[in-house]
N, C-alpha and C positions, 0 to 999 in steps of 0.2 A: 504494500500500500504506500503510495507516494506521500511524503510529508505535506501537511496543509500549511499554507502560507501564514495563517494567523496563529499557529501553535509554535511557540518558541520555548525550549528548555534552556534556561540560563545556566552558564558555567561561571562559577565564582571561585575565588582564591581565599581559603581560610586564613592565610597569613595576613591578608588585608585587615582582618579583624583582630587577630591575636597579636600582631606586631606592627600594625599600620599606624599612620598618623590619625588624629581625631577625625579628619575629613574622610580618610579611607575607611575607618571603622563605621562612620555614619553611612557612607555609600554602600558598604557591605550590608549593613542592617536594613537599609531601605530596599536594596535589591532583593535580598532573600525574602523580606516581607511581601514585596510586590509579587515575586514569583510564586510564593506559597498561596497568595490570594488568587492568582490567575490560574495556575495549573497544579499547585500542590507539590511540584517536583523541581529540584535543581540538581546539577552535578557540581561537585566540590573537588578542587585539587589542593595539594599541600595539607592533607588531613592527618598526617602522622604515621601513615603506613607506606613504606617504600615498596617498589615493585618486587624486590627479592623476597620480602616477607609475604607478600600476596601470593607469589608463585609457590612458595613453600607451604603456605596454608592450603592452597588448592590441591597440592600434591598429597598432603596428609588427609584431607577430606576424601579424596578419591580412594586412598588406601583404607580408610575406615569403611566406606561402603562396599569395597571389594571383599571385605570379610565374609565368610560363609553366613548364610541366613540364620542358621542355628546359633551362631556366636552372637550376632547382632541382637537376636531376640532375648538373649540372656540379660541384655541391658534395657529391656522394655519393662519398666517398673509400674505395676498396677497402683492406682491411687494418686499418681502424680499429674495426671492430665497432660502428659507429654511435656511437662515443664522442665524435666531433666532427663538426660540420656536419650535412648532411641525410641522413635515412633515408627512403626512399620507401615507398609503399603496399605492403602485402603482405609486409613483411620480418619484423616482430616478432610473436610470439605469446606467450600466457601459457604458463608451464611446464605440460607435459602436455596442452596444447591441440593440436588437429589443424588448426585454421583460424587464419590470421593475423588480428590485430586490424584494425579498419576505421579506420586512422589513418596519418598521416605525421608526422615530427617532426624537430626540429633540436636539437642538443646543444652546449652551451657548457661548457667545463671550466675548470680552474684557469688563472689568468693568470700568464704567465712574464715579462712585460715589466718590466724594471727590478728584478726580484727576485733573490734569492740562489739560487733553485732551479736545479739543472742542467738544461739544455735538453732532455736526454734522459729526464727524469723523467716528463713527460706530453706527449702530442701537442700541437702548437701549435693554438690555436683557428683555425677557419676564418672569415674575414671575408666578409661579403656585400658585393660590390662595388657592387651596385645600391641598397643601402640602409644608409648609414653610421649613420643614427639607430638602426637595429636593433642594430648592433654596440655603440653607445654605451650604449643603455638596458639591454641584457642584461648588460653588464659592471657597470653600476651596481646592478641588481637582484641579481646574483650576490653582489656584495660585501656588500650589506645583509642578504641572507638568510643568508649565511655567518656574519655577526656575530650575528644573532638566534639561529641554530642553536647557536652556541657558548654563548650564555647559557642556552638551554634545556637543553643537556647539562650545564651546571654544576648546574642544579636537579636533574636526574636523578641526577647523581653524589651529591648530598647525600641524596636519597631512598634510594639504595643503600648509604648509610653509607660512602661513599668520600670522599677529599679532593675539595674543590670543583673543583680543577684536574685531576682524574684524566684527562679526555679531551683536555686542551689540547694536549699535545705531539703526539698522534696526529692531531688534526684541523687543526692549523696547517699551511697549505699542503697540505691534504688533497686527495683525488681526487674532490671533489664535482662534481656535474653539474647545470646548469640546463637543463631540457628544455622547449622550446616545442612543444606538440602541436596538430595540426589533425585533428579527427575530421571527415572530409570528408563532403559530402552524398552520399546514396545516391539516384541519379536513377532507378534501376529496382530497387526493393526485392525484386521477385519473382526477380531474377537473383542475389541474394545468398545464399550458403549458409545453411541454416537455423540453423547454430550460430555464425554470424559476428556478433560484437558489437564495439562500439567499443573496449572493453578487457576481455579475458577475466578471469575470477576469478584473482587472483594476490596474492602478498605482495611488498613491496618488498625489494630486495637490501641496502640501505644501513643506516646507524645510525638516522637519522630522516629523514622527508620533510616539507618545508614547502611546502604547496600554496597558491598564490595563487588566490583564488576564480575558478572557471571561468565561461565565458560562458553556460552553460546547465546545467540539472539533469542528473543521470545517475549521479553517484557514489553507490555503495551499499557498506555493509560487512556482513559475515556475522557475526551475533551468536553468543553462546554457546548460544543456543537454536536455532541453525542456520537462522535467518531473515534475509532481506535487509532492511537498514534504510537509508533514504536520508540522506545527509549534505548539508546546505546551510549554508554559512557566512553569518553575519550581517554586513551592511554590508561593510567592507573587511577583515574577519578573514581570517587564513590558517588552513588546516586542517593540523594536525601529527599525524603517526602514526609508530609504531615500525616499523623495518625488521628484516629477518631477522638482520643482523649484531648488533644490540642484543639481540634475542631469544636468539641463540646465546650471547652474552657473559654474559647474565644467567640462563642455564639455564632459560629460559621464565618467569622472574619477571616480565618485561615482555613484553607480547603483540604479536606481529606479526600483525595482523588481515588476513584475506582480504578483498579488496575488488575492485570491478569498476566499469566504466562501461557502463551499459545503453544500448541503442538507444532513440531517442525514439519517440513514437507515430508511426504511419505517416504522419499528416498533416504531421509535422515532419521526416521522413526526408531531405528535400531541403535541409535547413538544416545549417550548419556548427556545430561546437562547438570552442572553443579552451580550452586549459588550460596552466598553466605551473607544474609542480612543480620543487622544488629538492631533489635527492637528496644529503644530506649523507653523504659517504664519508670515512673516515680515510685516512691514508697506507697504501700497499699492505702495508707491513711490520707493521702493527698485529697483535698476537696476539689472536685471538678466542676463545682457550681460556676455558671457563666460569670465571667468578670464584668463588673459594673461598667468599666470603661469600654467594653466591647458591645454594649447594648446601646445602639444609637437612638437618638430622639425619634420617637414614633415606632420603635421596634419593641418587641416583647422577647422575653427569655425563651429560647427555642428548646431547651432541655431541662428535665427535672434534675434536682440536686442529687449527686451520687459521689461516692468516693472511688478512687482508682481501683481499689481492691474489689469493691462490689461490681464495678463495671467489667473488670477482667473476668470474674467468675461468670457473669452473665454471658459474655462473649465466648468463653471457652465451651460453654454448654451449646451455644448456637452453632459452633463449627465442629461439634462432635467429639471434642477431646475430653469432656466431662459429662 
């Protein structure tokens, strides 16, 4: 599908905010705010992950999913709702979808080791006994993306006319998730349900998502013109998008855009696709009530009051993980 002239995915440099002049910081904040209002998506360079680290990450992600099915299923822990360890094929679906996505995934959460966090705050991360490098690199990537996400939220706070540190207390030791996804090969496309796709049309649950460039094309967003538009990151950029929690908080001032991962052409159906998004969540007790300064004159509050934890539980049930 050819790109539409009125759809632009802006590319920004995070160093303009973290190390820039006051003017550069303001320009970055204004630009990301406008982009999140228009399409809900941007691509970001100089985010703290170099190309060598990204390549090593994807190498270890592939090695994880290459493990025998029986070994992977040993790491699928009942009662966790897929929030740690392995989630097998056929488990997750998009909200309101009838057919599960064509994927399997592994989730890494907040690290409790040596921290002041009470051990019952979050489930303990599941370690892969067969691949210590996977454990090490996912922890490193988690920490780096957590840091980059915090800087991006500072810029968003400024755009919203809030104190720069508005999000800081709620996201420090937050409930963020790093998800390694394997969109597995389809050996017999004719046997797959007609409505089965790699990831059905959905919106993310969290505040913002930071996606490390996938191993193949397929990500598309739904534009305001109700057309699907492909997203491809340049070089080692990450793709950043608004989640539903931020949309609720801003009373729709910032847009949580519907997106999907489409199946490849039939000739490539027998190939894998790998993807690693970082879902930046706040602490469960964060109040997601619409911000007063995001309710314009003549507007009403579009969402009921709810905490981040309550909203997460609701959504995990909707997508079939709980």
